[in-house]
N, C-alpha and C positions, 0 to 999 in steps of 0.2 A: 558451628557444623564444621565437618572436615569440607576439601574440596577434593580427596581425595575420594575415588571410585573404591569404595570394599568389597572384598567379595568375601561371603561367608558360607560355607559348608555344614550344614546340619542335618542331624542323624535322629529321626524319633523312629521306634519300631513298633508302634502298638495305634489303638484307636485315640488313645487319650493324649498319647505322643502328638499324634497328628492335630488335636482339638488345641492343647495348648501351645502346639507349634505354629499353627497358623495363625493365632492370636499374636505370637512372637512375631512373625515373619512380616504382617501387618505392621506393628509396632516398630518394627525396624527401617521399612518402606516409608513410613511416615516422618522417620529423622531424618531418615537417608534416600531419597526416592531413586536417588543413580545408581544402588548399592547393587551387587549381581548376587542370586544366591541358588547356589545347588543341593542337593543331597537326596536324602530317605525319607517318606513321609508317607503322605496320602491326600485324599481331595481337597481338604482344607488347608494345607500349606502349599499346595497348587493355585486355588483359587487366591490366595492371597498373594502371590506372585513369587513362588519358589518353582525352578522346574524340578519335577520328581525323576530321578532315575531308580528308582526302587521304589515300590509300592508296599507300604507296611503288611498287606494281604498274602503277601508272597514269603512272609516270616513268622508267622505265629507258630512255631514250635514251644509247647506245654509240657513239663512233663519231664522226667529223667529217660523214661524209654522212649519216648518221643524225641528229643533230644540225639539220643544215642542213631535211632535210625536214620534221622537226619543229617547226621554229622557232616557228611560229604557235602550236603548243600549247606550246610552251615560254612564249611571250612572255604567254599568257593566263595559265599558272598563277601566275607572277610578280606577273601584274595580281591575282588572285584573291587569292593570298597576302599582298601589302600590305594590302590592303582588310580580310581577315580579321583580320588584325595588330591595326591602329587599331581595328577594331569591338570584340576580346577587350579592348583595353586591357590588356597584362601589365605585371607590375612588372620583369619580365624576360625576354629574347628569348633562347633556347637553342637553339644550332645545333649538331647532330654531324655532323662529316665533311663529305659529301657539298659540296666546294668549289667548283664549276662554280655551281651555286645559290644555296647559302649564303654566298659571300662577295659575291654581288651584293644579296641581301639585306642582310647585314651594313651594306653602305657605305648603303642607303636607310634602313634602322633608325636606324644613327646620326644622319641627318638630319633625323627624326623626333624626336631626343630619348631614344629608348630605350635601356635598359640593354643592351650587346649581352654576352652568355657565349659563349664557342665551345669546345665540349668533342670532344677525338680532331681535333689540327691537319691541316693538309691538309699533305701533305709537301712543302713547300717548299724542303728541304733536299735534296731530289733533283733538282726541277725548277721552273722559274716563280719563281725566288727573287724576281724584282722586285714580287712582290704582298705583300710582308712589309711595306713601308713603309703601304700601305694600309690591312693589317692590323691592324697598330701604332694606327692613327690611328681605325679602327672598332670593334674589339674591346676591349671593358671591361676582359677577363677571357678567359687562354686557359688551358685546362684540358689538360697534354699526356700521353700515355700511353707515351712511348717516352724513357728517361732521359737518351738523348744530346741531344732537342730542347731541354729546359732550357739545358743548357749553350750549345749554338746560338744558340738565342734570346738568349740576356745577353751572350755572349762576343762574337758579330756583329753585333747590333742593337741590346745595350743594352737589352733589353726582359725584363721579370720576369715568368715565366709559372709557373704550379704544377703540380709533377708530382706526380699521383695515383696513380701504379702503373698496369698494365694492364687491363683488365677481364675480358680471356679467361682472366687465372690462376683468377678465382674460378668463369668458367661451366665450365672443364676440370675443376676440383679435384671441383667438383658432380659433372661426370659419372663422372670418375674412381670416385667414393664410389659413385657411383648402379648401376655395372656397366652390361653390356648384356643385353638378350635375343634382340639378334640372331643366329638361326644361319645362318651362311656356307654356300652349298651349292654345289656345280658344277655344269657346263653340263646333267647331267641330273636339278639338283634334290635331290641326294643331301647328306647334310651332310657338308662335309669333315674331315677328321684331318690332312692336311699343313698345314705352317705357311704363314701367310699374308703374302702382299705386297700392300700397298696401292697402288691407280694414282690418283692426283691430276692429273687432267691440265687442270683449269682449268673454269671456269663459262659460257664463249660458246664458240658454233660453232666460230669461227675458231680459237681456241687449241686445241682439243681436235683439230681436223682436222689442225692443224700438228705435235702433240703425242706424241697415242694412238699412232697408228700403230707409230711409233719405240718407245716403250713395250713395245708387244705384242708385237713382235720379239724381244725382249729373253726373253719370258716362253718360249719354246722353248728357251731354253740353261738353265732349272731345271727340268726335269719333276716335280722333288720339292715343289714347292712352289706354292700356289695363288694367281693372281693376280687379284686384285679391284677392280673401276674402281667409285671412287665417282663416281656420276653426281651432276650438277648436280641439283636441282628443275627449274628452268626448261627442259632440254633433254629430248625425249622420247625414250623406249627404243629405237625404229626407228633412229634418230642413230648411238645405239652399237652397235647389232647390225650396223651395215654394216661396222665395223671388227674385231668381237669375233668375229665366227660362227666365224671358221675355227679358233680356238684352243683346243684340247682343256683345256686348266689355264686358263681365264680365265674369270670371271664376273661379273657386276654387283650393285651396290646402289643402291636411289636413294633420295638425300636421307639417308642416316645414315653422312655421314662419320667422325663420332665413335665410332659404333659400331663400325667397321670400322678405325679407329684404334688402337681399344683392344683388338683382337686381332691386329692385324699384328705381322710380326718386323722388318719394313723397309717402307719407301717410293719411290716415285720421284712428286717434289712440281714440280708448276709453282710459280715464283715468286708472292710476294703473300701474302697474309694465312697461307695454308694453312703455307707453309715453318714457319711459329712454333707453328701448332696440334701441325702435327706432332713437334715439337721438346717441346713441353710434355707431349706424352703420351708422351715417353721414346722415341719410334721412329725408328729409326736411317735416314738419310733422304739420297738425291741430289736437288737441285736443279736441274731440267730447263727450261730456256727457249729458244725457236725464233718469234721473228715475222717476218713477210715483211720480203724481203732489204731494201726500200726502210724499211719500218718501224723495222728495227734500224739502218740507218745512221742514219735521223733520228734514234732514242733515243742511239744511242751519243753523236752529238753534243752532244746536249741536256742528256743526265743526267750529272751530276757527283758519283757515287757512287762508292767502293770496289767495292762488293757489289750483288748486285740480291736478295738474302734478308734479310728482317730478321734470322733469327737471326744472321748474320753482322755485321749491320750495327749493331747491340747490341752483342754484342761487343767489335766492331772487329777480329775477326782470321778466317780461316776456321776455322768449326767443321763448317760441311758442305760437301762437294763442289758447285762450280757447272758444271753443264753450260752453257754460252752458246752459242746459234745452230750454227756448225758443229761444234764440239765435241759437240752434242748428238747422237750417234750409238751405233749399236748396240754398236760394240766398247768404246767410252768408258764407257758404261752397264753394260755386262757385268762392267767389271774391276771398277769402282766398286761394285757390289752385292755383289760376289765378297768385297770387303774388309771390307763392311759385315757380313755373313753370318757370315765364318771368322775373317778377322783380331783376335785377342783384347784385343794391345794397343790397337787403334784404338777396337775398340766400349769399352773400360773408358774412354779419354780421352774419348769421346765422350758418355758417361753423367756423367762428371765436369762437362765443357762445361755440358752440359743443366741438371745441378744448378745450377750459376752463374747460369744464365741464369734459373731460376726465381728464386732469390733477388733478382735485378734487379730482376726485374719485379714482385715482389711486396713491394719494400722499404716503399711507401707503403700498404700493408695493403690491405684491400678497395677497390679503384678507383671503385665505384660508389658508395658512402658516402662517400668522401674528396671526393669530385665533389659529393655534394649538400649537407656540411658546407658548402665553399665558396661554394656557390650560394646558399643560406641567410643565410649572414654577409653577403654580398656585396650581399644585398637589403635587406636588416635594416639597413645603414649607412646 
């Protein structure tokens, strides 16, 4: 342990970054109790001991049109961020995911002679691969959380990066130990005794509108089950009610996805991190993805990967069924859900694959602690 009081400037730009950032800040504090941390993030990073100068809630711009409309704010944020970093004089700048903003900051920081550490790599293996050359030039240490990323950077770009394990492992293992106090109720507010099927339709209104109606239609074919929509915190109840209102065996729970997954027998899940979270809870799932026809056609040409769910990408095989675009229809989802609920062989195989997934992702041990140790060593050099 070093006697110097190190200073870290950390930037996370969304809820998931704040979650992993909070664990990282806590791990850095455990290694260096007197280190000083300042940066961008949210309540979790603040609670762990970092001074938050900009909250991620002020930064959430999604989609091309929104970014153009908010360009002045984004440029003002960049300018403020640079000034704040220079005034703080950190020993290292730690960037967590959030590539649109953080890669710009990385380029600038390198020109200022700052040490740049990136935690949770942008998904360049899926799209915008051209950015890797610039990243390799500007980033002193890249810490990755998906095992295939280490190989990808080494084999394709001759770049040594560090695999630290996946931070969701510790998060979900803690949640499993803690259990849940959530009582799932039916449409009349009565506690349900039926088995639960979780619906995770995404966190943005556009994606919920596309996927939730199809997922809900499936509920009519499984009257013995309670379908529970895990609502995103940023979307209001009324928005969901317009879809869920007419289904007798459907209820909603706000901002408690993990509590719903702890009690679920199966789940219908939009792609993204949620597919991995569901698998780590051991819940059989069908991955459901549907975008606008134009976005899908563009994505198909731009994205260069075999699977869309992290579960399948990490395991490099189809562990969970992916129903994409036109294949995401009522008939296909019903057939898949029936297999997950009633086909014993399928259920057994899935649990074996899930166990293997857990092993692969926890190979590095505690991701936050590993990342913190590498950061501290890197700054001490």
